[in-house]
N, C-alpha and C positions, 0 to 999 in steps of 0.2 A: 571665224564665227564661233561663239560659244554655244554650248548645248542650251536649248530653250528651257529645259526643265529646271535650270538654275537661275531663272530670271524672275523679276518681280511680275512680269506679265503672265508667266506660267503659274505663279502663286495665285494671281488674280483668277485665272481660269479655274484652278482647283477650288478656290473659295466660292466662285459662282456655281460650280456643280454641286457643292455641298449645300448652298442656299436653295438651289432648285429642288434638290431632294427633300430638304426640310420643309419647304414651302408646299410641296406635294403631300406632306404628311407621311412620307415613306421612311422606314428605317433602312439601314444599309442591307439588312437581310431581305426586306420586302422588295427593294429595288433589284437586288441580285436575283431574287426569284422571278421577277418580271422580265429580266434580261436573260434569264437562264444561264447565269454565270455563278461561280462560288461567291459567297458573301465577302470573302477576302479580296476579290477583284475590286469591288466597290471601295472597300477600305483602302486598298493600295492606290487606287486612282486618286482618292480624295487626299491621301497623305503625301502623294508625290513619289511613292515607291514604285509605281507603274505608270508608264507614259500612256496617254489615250490618244488614239488617232482620230482623224476627222469622221470616219464612218462611226466609230464607237461613240464619239461625241454626239453625233445625231441620234443614235439609239438611246443614249443616256438621257438627252433632253426630252425626246419623245416619250420615254417611259415616265418621265416626271411631269408630262402634260405641257411642256414648253415647246415653242417653235424653234427648232435648231437653227433655222436661217436667221431669225431675229437675234438669237443668243450669239451666234457667230458674228454677225454684223456689229453688235454692241462691243463684243470683245476685241474684234479687229480694229474697230474705231478707236478704242483705247490705246492699242498698240501704235496706230498711225499717228495719234496725237502726241506720242512721246518723242522727244528729240532724239535724233540718231546719235549714236556714240561713235566718234571717230577713233580709230586705232592708230597707233604710231606707224610710221613708215611712209608718210607723205602721199598717200593715194587720194 
């Protein structure tokens, strides 16, 4: 299995996080202040230089006024609808 950060699905996650922040009217610095993290943390998450885990995803969504459960469901639904890629080797 390849690293998820190098997939179109992960790019979609990063795009969605950026959209949530923008829709909330928050700059990267304002969101960082709300999360009590350096502003570079938000920039790195949105650019893909830093991976975000599930708990951090929930904090990020909540700080933007979005329901983490609904956002995760939508994102995972997108992943589930994508065709699975078979690797060579006959499994």
